[in-house]
A tleap script that builds the chain and sets N, CA, C and O, in Angstrom:
source leaprc.protein.ff14SB
mol = sequence {
  NMET LYS LYS ARG ALA GLY VAL VAL CYS CYS
  ALA GLY GLY PRO LYS GLU PRO ARG ALA PHE
  GLU LYS HIE VAL GLU ALA LEU LYS ALA LEU
  ALA HIE ILE GLY ARG LEU GLN VAL PHE PHE
  HIE LEU VAL GLN ALA GLY GLU ALA VAL PRO
  VAL ASN ALA VAL GLN ALA ALA LEU LYS LEU
  PRO GLY PRO THR LEU SER ARG HIE LEU ASP
  ASP LEU GLU ARG ALA GLY LEU ILE GLU ARG
  ARG ARG GLU GLN ARG PHE ILE TYR SER THR
  VAL ARG ARG GLU MET VAL MET GLU LEU VAL
  ARG ILE LEU THR ALA CYS CCYS
}
set mol.1.N position { -54.078 -94.197 206.625 }
set mol.1.CA position { -55.455 -93.840 206.812 }
set mol.1.C position { -55.768 -93.886 208.305 }
set mol.1.O position { -55.447 -94.865 208.979 }
set mol.2.N position { -56.384 -92.844 208.814 }
set mol.2.CA position { -56.727 -92.769 210.217 }
set mol.2.C position { -58.027 -93.528 210.452 }
set mol.2.O position { -58.957 -93.466 209.648 }
set mol.3.N position { -58.068 -94.240 211.562 }
set mol.3.CA position { -59.294 -94.928 211.932 }
set mol.3.C position { -60.163 -93.957 212.709 }
set mol.3.O position { -59.706 -93.283 213.633 }
set mol.4.N position { -61.407 -93.903 212.319 }
set mol.4.CA position { -62.345 -93.038 213.024 }
set mol.4.C position { -63.415 -93.901 213.660 }
set mol.4.O position { -63.632 -95.050 213.275 }
set mol.5.N position { -64.065 -93.324 214.627 }
set mol.5.CA position { -65.156 -94.036 215.277 }
set mol.5.C position { -66.247 -94.310 214.262 }
set mol.5.O position { -66.428 -93.547 213.312 }
set mol.6.N position { -66.974 -95.401 214.462 }
set mol.6.CA position { -68.055 -95.754 213.558 }
set mol.6.C position { -69.163 -94.727 213.588 }
set mol.6.O position { -69.377 -94.050 214.593 }
set mol.7.N position { -69.851 -94.621 212.499 }
set mol.7.CA position { -70.986 -93.710 212.375 }
set mol.7.C position { -72.240 -94.557 212.423 }
set mol.7.O position { -72.401 -95.484 211.630 }
set mol.8.N position { -73.118 -94.244 213.339 }
set mol.8.CA position { -74.364 -94.979 213.458 }
set mol.8.C position { -75.302 -94.489 212.366 }
set mol.8.O position { -75.494 -93.285 212.196 }
set mol.9.N position { -75.883 -95.427 211.627 }
set mol.9.CA position { -76.729 -95.012 210.504 }
set mol.9.C position { -78.154 -94.702 210.933 }
set mol.9.O position { -78.856 -93.973 210.232 }
set mol.10.N position { -78.589 -95.219 212.032 }
set mol.10.CA position { -79.953 -94.947 212.464 }
set mol.10.C position { -80.055 -95.157 213.967 }
set mol.10.O position { -79.207 -95.817 214.567 }
set mol.11.N position { -81.071 -94.606 214.558 }
set mol.11.CA position { -81.285 -94.785 215.991 }
set mol.11.C position { -81.859 -96.169 216.229 }
set mol.11.O position { -82.594 -96.702 215.398 }
set mol.12.N position { -81.525 -96.731 217.346 }
set mol.12.CA position { -82.032 -98.060 217.628 }
set mol.12.C position { -81.358 -98.654 218.835 }
set mol.12.O position { -80.848 -97.941 219.699 }
set mol.13.N position { -81.362 -99.951 218.883 }
set mol.13.CA position { -80.835 -100.688 220.015 }
set mol.13.C position { -79.327 -100.777 220.023 }
set mol.13.O position { -78.647 -100.102 219.250 }
set mol.14.N position { -78.812 -101.609 220.898 }
set mol.14.CA position { -77.371 -101.719 221.091 }
set mol.14.C position { -76.637 -102.375 219.923 }
set mol.14.O position { -75.410 -102.298 219.868 }
set mol.15.N position { -77.333 -103.011 218.996 }
set mol.15.CA position { -76.681 -103.685 217.878 }
set mol.15.C position { -76.822 -102.884 216.587 }
set mol.15.O position { -76.940 -103.458 215.504 }
set mol.16.N position { -76.809 -101.579 216.704 }
set mol.16.CA position { -76.922 -100.733 215.519 }
set mol.16.C position { -75.740 -100.986 214.580 }
set mol.16.O position { -74.607 -101.129 215.039 }
set mol.17.N position { -75.993 -101.043 213.280 }
set mol.17.CA position { -74.880 -101.197 212.344 }
set mol.17.C position { -74.044 -99.922 212.326 }
set mol.17.O position { -74.569 -98.819 212.474 }
set mol.18.N position { -72.773 -100.083 212.148 }
set mol.18.CA position { -71.870 -98.940 212.118 }
set mol.18.C position { -71.112 -98.945 210.799 }
set mol.18.O position { -70.651 -99.986 210.330 }
set mol.19.N position { -70.995 -97.774 210.222 }
set mol.19.CA position { -70.207 -97.611 209.006 }
set mol.19.C position { -68.845 -97.040 209.403 }
set mol.19.O position { -68.758 -96.078 210.166 }
set mol.20.N position { -67.806 -97.639 208.883 }
set mol.20.CA position { -66.447 -97.198 209.163 }
set mol.20.C position { -65.824 -96.629 207.892 }
set mol.20.O position { -66.407 -96.706 206.810 }
set mol.21.N position { -64.654 -96.069 208.039 }
set mol.21.CA position { -63.962 -95.444 206.902 }
set mol.21.C position { -63.808 -96.419 205.737 }
set mol.21.O position { -63.910 -96.010 204.580 }
set mol.22.N position { -63.565 -97.691 206.016 }
set mol.22.CA position { -63.414 -98.668 204.933 }
set mol.22.C position { -64.703 -98.791 204.125 }
set mol.22.O position { -64.647 -99.037 202.920 }
set mol.23.N position { -65.847 -98.626 204.755 }
set mol.23.CA position { -67.119 -98.689 204.044 }
set mol.23.C position { -67.306 -97.449 203.172 }
set mol.23.O position { -67.810 -97.534 202.052 }
set mol.24.N position { -66.898 -96.313 203.695 }
set mol.24.CA position { -66.980 -95.066 202.932 }
set mol.24.C position { -66.112 -95.173 201.684 }
set mol.24.O position { -66.535 -94.784 200.595 }
set mol.25.N position { -64.890 -95.703 201.842 }
set mol.25.CA position { -63.978 -95.856 200.705 }
set mol.25.C position { -64.552 -96.819 199.668 }
set mol.25.O position { -64.413 -96.588 198.467 }
set mol.26.N position { -65.186 -97.885 200.114 }
set mol.26.CA position { -65.790 -98.844 199.189 }
set mol.26.C position { -66.924 -98.196 198.403 }
set mol.26.O position { -67.037 -98.394 197.193 }
set mol.27.N position { -67.756 -97.430 199.083 }
set mol.27.CA position { -68.860 -96.761 198.391 }
set mol.27.C position { -68.347 -95.700 197.423 }
set mol.27.O position { -68.918 -95.516 196.349 }
set mol.28.N position { -67.279 -95.005 197.791 }
set mol.28.CA position { -66.676 -94.033 196.872 }
set mol.28.C position { -66.183 -94.723 195.610 }
set mol.28.O position { -66.365 -94.212 194.505 }
set mol.29.N position { -65.565 -95.876 195.773 }
set mol.29.CA position { -65.045 -96.607 194.613 }
set mol.29.C position { -66.178 -97.019 193.677 }
set mol.29.O position { -66.005 -97.031 192.458 }
set mol.30.N position { -67.320 -97.351 194.237 }
set mol.30.CA position { -68.458 -97.766 193.416 }
set mol.30.C position { -69.220 -96.588 192.816 }
set mol.30.O position { -70.145 -96.783 192.026 }
set mol.31.N position { -68.841 -95.378 193.183 }
set mol.31.CA position { -69.538 -94.177 192.706 }
set mol.31.C position { -68.985 -93.690 191.370 }
set mol.31.O position { -68.986 -92.490 191.097 }
set mol.32.N position { -68.521 -94.603 190.551 }
set mol.32.CA position { -68.019 -94.289 189.210 }
set mol.32.C position { -68.568 -95.367 188.286 }
set mol.32.O position { -68.429 -96.555 188.576 }
set mol.33.N position { -69.181 -94.976 187.193 }
set mol.33.CA position { -69.872 -95.931 186.328 }
set mol.33.C position { -68.935 -97.019 185.802 }
set mol.33.O position { -69.333 -98.180 185.711 }
set mol.34.N position { -67.716 -96.666 185.459 }
set mol.34.CA position { -66.771 -97.658 184.945 }
set mol.34.C position { -66.405 -98.691 185.986 }
set mol.34.O position { -66.409 -99.890 185.708 }
set mol.35.N position { -66.086 -98.228 187.195 }
set mol.35.CA position { -65.741 -99.170 188.267 }
set mol.35.C position { -66.946 -100.017 188.648 }
set mol.35.O position { -66.805 -101.203 188.946 }
set mol.36.N position { -68.121 -99.419 188.640 }
set mol.36.CA position { -69.334 -100.157 188.960 }
set mol.36.C position { -69.578 -101.263 187.933 }
set mol.36.O position { -69.977 -102.369 188.298 }
set mol.37.N position { -69.342 -100.976 186.660 }
set mol.37.CA position { -69.513 -101.994 185.619 }
set mol.37.C position { -68.513 -103.137 185.800 }
set mol.37.O position { -68.876 -104.304 185.655 }
set mol.38.N position { -67.265 -102.813 186.112 }
set mol.38.CA position { -66.254 -103.834 186.359 }
set mol.38.C position { -66.666 -104.672 187.562 }
set mol.38.O position { -66.598 -105.901 187.522 }
set mol.39.N position { -67.092 -104.008 188.631 }
set mol.39.CA position { -67.510 -104.708 189.845 }
set mol.39.C position { -68.697 -105.632 189.554 }
set mol.39.O position { -68.690 -106.790 189.971 }
set mol.40.N position { -69.711 -105.137 188.849 }
set mol.40.CA position { -70.871 -105.959 188.507 }
set mol.40.C position { -70.457 -107.173 187.680 }
set mol.40.O position { -70.966 -108.275 187.885 }
set mol.41.N position { -69.539 -106.967 186.754 }
set mol.41.CA position { -69.067 -108.081 185.934 }
set mol.41.C position { -68.435 -109.162 186.813 }
set mol.41.O position { -68.699 -110.350 186.627 }
set mol.42.N position { -67.615 -108.754 187.756 }
set mol.42.CA position { -66.971 -109.712 188.652 }
set mol.42.C position { -67.983 -110.402 189.562 }
set mol.42.O position { -67.858 -111.597 189.830 }
set mol.43.N position { -68.973 -109.670 190.035 }
set mol.43.CA position { -70.016 -110.265 190.881 }
set mol.43.C position { -70.783 -111.311 190.083 }
set mol.43.O position { -71.020 -112.416 190.570 }
set mol.44.N position { -71.168 -110.968 188.870 }
set mol.44.CA position { -71.943 -111.897 188.047 }
set mol.44.C position { -71.141 -113.143 187.683 }
set mol.44.O position { -71.712 -114.225 187.546 }
set mol.45.N position { -69.844 -113.007 187.526 }
set mol.45.CA position { -69.002 -114.157 187.189 }
set mol.45.C position { -69.022 -115.184 188.318 }
set mol.45.O position { -69.014 -116.388 188.059 }
set mol.46.N position { -69.047 -114.726 189.556 }
set mol.46.CA position { -69.110 -115.623 190.695 }
set mol.46.C position { -67.838 -116.406 190.960 }
set mol.46.O position { -67.825 -117.301 191.805 }
set mol.47.N position { -66.777 -116.083 190.253 }
set mol.47.CA position { -65.489 -116.755 190.441 }
set mol.47.C position { -64.383 -115.812 189.996 }
set mol.47.O position { -64.649 -114.742 189.449 }
set mol.48.N position { -63.153 -116.211 190.230 }
set mol.48.CA position { -62.015 -115.395 189.808 }
set mol.48.C position { -61.998 -115.281 188.284 }
set mol.48.O position { -62.188 -116.267 187.571 }
set mol.49.N position { -61.768 -114.061 187.801 }
set mol.49.CA position { -61.802 -113.792 186.363 }
set mol.49.C position { -60.466 -113.172 185.955 }
set mol.49.O position { -59.984 -112.252 186.615 }
set mol.50.N position { -59.861 -113.675 184.862 }
set mol.50.CA position { -58.626 -113.060 184.399 }
set mol.50.C position { -58.906 -111.682 183.797 }
set mol.50.O position { -59.971 -111.443 183.227 }
set mol.51.N position { -57.946 -110.797 183.932 }
set mol.51.CA position { -58.108 -109.421 183.472 }
set mol.51.C position { -58.470 -109.371 181.990 }
set mol.51.O position { -59.308 -108.567 181.582 }
set mol.52.N position { -57.841 -110.226 181.184 }
set mol.52.CA position { -58.125 -110.172 179.748 }
set mol.52.C position { -59.583 -110.513 179.441 }
set mol.52.O position { -60.144 -109.998 178.474 }
set mol.53.N position { -60.202 -111.370 180.247 }
set mol.53.CA position { -61.614 -111.704 180.052 }
set mol.53.C position { -62.510 -110.519 180.421 }
set mol.53.O position { -63.508 -110.259 179.750 }
set mol.54.N position { -62.152 -109.808 181.483 }
set mol.54.CA position { -62.908 -108.609 181.869 }
set mol.54.C position { -62.780 -107.560 180.769 }
set mol.54.O position { -63.767 -106.936 180.381 }
set mol.55.N position { -61.576 -107.371 180.276 }
set mol.55.CA position { -61.328 -106.378 179.232 }
set mol.55.C position { -62.113 -106.710 177.967 }
set mol.55.O position { -62.706 -105.820 177.357 }
set mol.56.N position { -62.123 -107.977 177.569 }
set mol.56.CA position { -62.856 -108.381 176.368 }
set mol.56.C position { -64.361 -108.198 176.544 }
set mol.56.O position { -65.048 -107.748 175.627 }
set mol.57.N position { -64.862 -108.544 177.707 }
set mol.57.CA position { -66.303 -108.452 177.957 }
set mol.57.C position { -66.788 -107.009 178.009 }
set mol.57.O position { -67.858 -106.695 177.487 }
set mol.58.N position { -66.004 -106.122 178.638 }
set mol.58.CA position { -66.438 -104.742 178.837 }
set mol.58.C position { -65.888 -103.771 177.792 }
set mol.58.O position { -66.285 -102.608 177.736 }
set mol.59.N position { -64.960 -104.275 176.963 }
set mol.59.CA position { -64.359 -103.455 175.907 }
set mol.59.C position { -63.743 -102.158 176.449 }
set mol.59.O position { -63.969 -101.068 175.923 }
set mol.60.N position { -62.959 -102.321 177.519 }
set mol.60.CA position { -62.279 -101.180 178.129 }
set mol.60.C position { -60.809 -101.186 177.721 }
set mol.60.O position { -60.211 -102.251 177.571 }
set mol.61.N position { -60.227 -100.011 177.542 }
set mol.61.CA position { -58.780 -99.956 177.295 }
set mol.61.C position { -58.023 -100.513 178.508 }
set mol.61.O position { -58.463 -100.356 179.647 }
set mol.62.N position { -56.895 -101.155 178.256 }
set mol.62.CA position { -56.105 -101.767 179.324 }
set mol.62.C position { -55.782 -100.840 180.479 }
set mol.62.O position { -56.003 -101.206 181.633 }
set mol.63.N position { -55.255 -99.627 180.199 }
set mol.63.CA position { -54.923 -98.727 181.310 }
set mol.63.C position { -56.145 -98.317 182.145 }
set mol.63.O position { -56.047 -98.154 183.361 }
set mol.64.N position { -57.282 -98.153 181.486 }
set mol.64.CA position { -58.511 -97.780 182.205 }
set mol.64.C position { -58.949 -98.916 183.120 }
set mol.64.O position { -59.278 -98.691 184.284 }
set mol.65.N position { -58.952 -100.130 182.593 }
set mol.65.CA position { -59.339 -101.288 183.396 }
set mol.65.C position { -58.375 -101.471 184.567 }
set mol.65.O position { -58.794 -101.747 185.691 }
set mol.66.N position { -57.099 -101.319 184.296 }
set mol.66.CA position { -56.098 -101.460 185.353 }
set mol.66.C position { -56.354 -100.474 186.482 }
set mol.66.O position { -56.269 -100.833 187.656 }
set mol.67.N position { -56.661 -99.247 186.134 }
set mol.67.CA position { -56.953 -98.213 187.144 }
set mol.67.C position { -58.204 -98.577 187.953 }
set mol.67.O position { -58.218 -98.460 189.179 }
set mol.68.N position { -59.253 -99.019 187.251 }
set mol.68.CA position { -60.484 -99.403 187.945 }
set mol.68.C position { -60.226 -100.561 188.913 }
set mol.68.O position { -60.706 -100.543 190.047 }
set mol.69.N position { -59.470 -101.562 188.467 }
set mol.69.CA position { -59.167 -102.700 189.333 }
set mol.69.C position { -58.316 -102.279 190.524 }
set mol.69.O position { -58.523 -102.766 191.636 }
set mol.70.N position { -57.357 -101.376 190.302 }
set mol.70.CA position { -56.548 -100.856 191.414 }
set mol.70.C position { -57.437 -100.175 192.451 }
set mol.70.O position { -57.297 -100.406 193.652 }
set mol.71.N position { -58.351 -99.334 191.972 }
set mol.71.CA position { -59.237 -98.603 192.884 }
set mol.71.C position { -60.153 -99.553 193.654 }
set mol.71.O position { -60.368 -99.373 194.853 }
set mol.72.N position { -60.689 -100.555 192.974 }
set mol.72.CA position { -61.565 -101.521 193.639 }
set mol.72.C position { -60.803 -102.352 194.666 }
set mol.72.O position { -61.329 -102.671 195.732 }
set mol.73.N position { -59.565 -102.698 194.338 }
set mol.73.CA position { -58.758 -103.464 195.292 }
set mol.73.C position { -58.392 -102.612 196.499 }
set mol.73.O position { -58.484 -103.077 197.636 }
set mol.74.N position { -57.978 -101.370 196.266 }
set mol.74.CA position { -57.626 -100.469 197.373 }
set mol.74.C position { -58.821 -100.237 198.296 }
set mol.74.O position { -58.657 -100.060 199.503 }
set mol.75.N position { -60.018 -100.239 197.723 }
set mol.75.CA position { -61.234 -100.019 198.510 }
set mol.75.C position { -61.686 -101.288 199.230 }
set mol.75.O position { -62.662 -101.257 199.979 }
set mol.76.N position { -60.996 -102.391 199.012 }
set mol.76.CA position { -61.337 -103.632 199.705 }
set mol.76.C position { -62.475 -104.410 199.083 }
set mol.76.O position { -63.008 -105.329 199.705 }
set mol.77.N position { -62.862 -104.056 197.853 }
set mol.77.CA position { -63.990 -104.724 197.209 }
set mol.77.C position { -63.593 -105.961 196.414 }
set mol.77.O position { -64.413 -106.857 196.210 }
set mol.78.N position { -62.351 -106.017 195.968 }
set mol.78.CA position { -61.884 -107.175 195.220 }
set mol.78.C position { -60.510 -107.601 195.725 }
set mol.78.O position { -59.817 -106.849 196.410 }
set mol.79.N position { -60.140 -108.818 195.369 }
set mol.79.CA position { -58.797 -109.331 195.610 }
set mol.79.C position { -58.240 -109.739 194.255 }
set mol.79.O position { -58.979 -110.155 193.362 }
set mol.80.N position { -56.924 -109.612 194.118 }
set mol.80.CA position { -56.277 -110.054 192.881 }
set mol.80.C position { -55.137 -110.988 193.225 }
set mol.80.O position { -54.474 -110.843 194.252 }
set mol.81.N position { -54.924 -111.949 192.345 }
set mol.81.CA position { -53.804 -112.870 192.523 }
set mol.81.C position { -53.202 -113.170 191.148 }
set mol.81.O position { -53.896 -113.187 190.131 }
set mol.82.N position { -51.921 -113.399 191.155 }
set mol.82.CA position { -51.202 -113.713 189.913 }
set mol.82.C position { -50.981 -115.223 189.837 }
set mol.82.O position { -50.557 -115.856 190.803 }
set mol.83.N position { -51.272 -115.770 188.688 }
set mol.83.CA position { -50.967 -117.164 188.380 }
set mol.83.C position { -50.268 -117.175 187.032 }
set mol.83.O position { -50.889 -116.946 185.994 }
set mol.84.N position { -48.997 -117.439 187.061 }
set mol.84.CA position { -48.151 -117.405 185.869 }
set mol.84.C position { -48.276 -116.044 185.191 }
set mol.84.O position { -47.904 -115.030 185.782 }
set mol.85.N position { -48.786 -116.001 183.975 }
set mol.85.CA position { -48.879 -114.726 183.247 }
set mol.85.C position { -50.190 -113.986 183.507 }
set mol.85.O position { -50.350 -112.847 183.068 }
set mol.86.N position { -51.103 -114.600 184.194 }
set mol.86.CA position { -52.434 -114.026 184.332 }
set mol.86.C position { -52.668 -113.461 185.733 }
set mol.86.O position { -52.154 -113.972 186.728 }
set mol.87.N position { -53.456 -112.395 185.774 }
set mol.87.CA position { -53.895 -111.818 187.046 }
set mol.87.C position { -55.400 -112.036 187.126 }
set mol.87.O position { -56.153 -111.636 186.238 }
set mol.88.N position { -55.817 -112.673 188.202 }
set mol.88.CA position { -57.229 -112.972 188.412 }
set mol.88.C position { -57.801 -112.044 189.471 }
set mol.88.O position { -57.157 -111.745 190.476 }
set mol.89.N position { -59.019 -111.596 189.222 }
set mol.89.CA position { -59.721 -110.732 190.177 }
set mol.89.C position { -60.969 -111.448 190.662 }
set mol.89.O position { -61.657 -112.126 189.898 }
set mol.90.N position { -61.242 -111.284 191.934 }
set mol.90.CA position { -62.439 -111.872 192.518 }
set mol.90.C position { -63.024 -110.908 193.546 }
set mol.90.O position { -62.297 -110.136 194.172 }
set mol.91.N position { -64.321 -110.959 193.712 }
set mol.91.CA position { -65.022 -110.077 194.644 }
set mol.91.C position { -64.786 -110.544 196.072 }
set mol.91.O position { -64.811 -111.743 196.350 }
set mol.92.N position { -64.557 -109.603 196.973 }
set mol.92.CA position { -64.464 -109.916 198.407 }
set mol.92.C position { -65.892 -109.899 198.969 }
set mol.92.O position { -66.419 -108.853 199.348 }
set mol.93.N position { -66.484 -111.059 199.010 }
set mol.93.CA position { -67.896 -111.181 199.393 }
set mol.93.C position { -68.175 -110.653 200.803 }
set mol.93.O position { -69.252 -110.118 201.064 }
set mol.94.N position { -67.202 -110.805 201.711 }
set mol.94.CA position { -67.441 -110.324 203.078 }
set mol.94.C position { -67.632 -108.808 203.113 }
set mol.94.O position { -68.445 -108.304 203.888 }
set mol.95.N position { -66.886 -108.078 202.278 }
set mol.95.CA position { -67.063 -106.618 202.227 }
set mol.95.C position { -68.419 -106.269 201.612 }
set mol.95.O position { -69.097 -105.351 202.074 }
set mol.96.N position { -68.802 -106.992 200.587 }
set mol.96.CA position { -70.101 -106.746 199.957 }
set mol.96.C position { -71.217 -106.989 200.960 }
set mol.96.O position { -72.170 -106.213 201.032 }
set mol.97.N position { -71.107 -108.053 201.726 }
set mol.97.CA position { -72.139 -108.357 202.723 }
set mol.97.C position { -72.198 -107.281 203.809 }
set mol.97.O position { -73.281 -106.936 204.283 }
set mol.98.N position { -71.043 -106.754 204.201 }
set mol.98.CA position { -71.023 -105.659 205.179 }
set mol.98.C position { -71.758 -104.442 204.624 }
set mol.98.O position { -72.554 -103.820 205.326 }
set mol.99.N position { -71.491 -104.106 203.365 }
set mol.99.CA position { -72.143 -102.938 202.761 }
set mol.99.C position { -73.648 -103.142 202.665 }
set mol.99.O position { -74.419 -102.227 202.955 }
set mol.100.N position { -74.064 -104.321 202.264 }
set mol.100.CA position { -75.487 -104.618 202.175 }
set mol.100.C position { -76.132 -104.502 203.546 }
set mol.100.O position { -77.210 -103.923 203.683 }
set mol.101.N position { -75.477 -105.048 204.560 }
set mol.101.CA position { -76.009 -104.989 205.933 }
set mol.101.C position { -76.176 -103.544 206.393 }
set mol.101.O position { -77.202 -103.175 206.965 }
set mol.102.N position { -75.169 -102.748 206.136 }
set mol.102.CA position { -75.212 -101.333 206.560 }
set mol.102.C position { -76.298 -100.575 205.804 }
set mol.102.O position { -77.058 -99.810 206.398 }
set mol.103.N position { -76.367 -100.791 204.488 }
set mol.103.CA position { -77.298 -100.027 203.656 }
set mol.103.C position { -78.751 -100.435 203.852 }
set mol.103.O position { -79.656 -99.645 203.583 }
set mol.104.N position { -78.983 -101.646 204.314 }
set mol.104.CA position { -80.368 -102.105 204.477 }
set mol.104.C position { -80.832 -102.120 205.930 }
set mol.104.O position { -82.000 -102.398 206.199 }
set mol.105.N position { -79.952 -101.833 206.853 }
set mol.105.CA position { -80.294 -101.920 208.282 }
set mol.105.C position { -81.408 -100.969 208.688 }
set mol.105.O position { -82.187 -101.283 209.588 }
set mol.106.N position { -81.496 -99.838 208.055 }
set mol.106.CA position { -82.470 -98.829 208.489 }
set mol.106.C position { -83.674 -98.745 207.576 }
set mol.106.O position { -84.460 -97.803 207.672 }
set mol.107.N position { -83.828 -99.709 206.700 }
set mol.107.CA position { -84.944 -99.680 205.745 }
set mol.107.C position { -86.167 -100.356 206.310 }
set mol.107.O position { -87.198 -100.423 205.642 }
savepdb mol mol.pdb
quit
């Protein structure tokens, strides 16, 4: 992925928030209802959640959930770790805070 210069979201002073390609990718990942539901579930959990618990709660087929989690991880919105037989997913709060900062800076 090529790094591009930041895009200024609004006119202002020297501390204008800048959106970078990683932010665009994160927003693209959230632009799908299934991924958004998975992401919201993880945010509401507030802790690492095993995949089987996400699947049971959202009633998603395994391959669909796996794809959504892959996309969210690639976009930098979640982290996953393996512990024995289980894979746990957790929200990357720093990325969420960056998105909130960018999206609310010009409001």
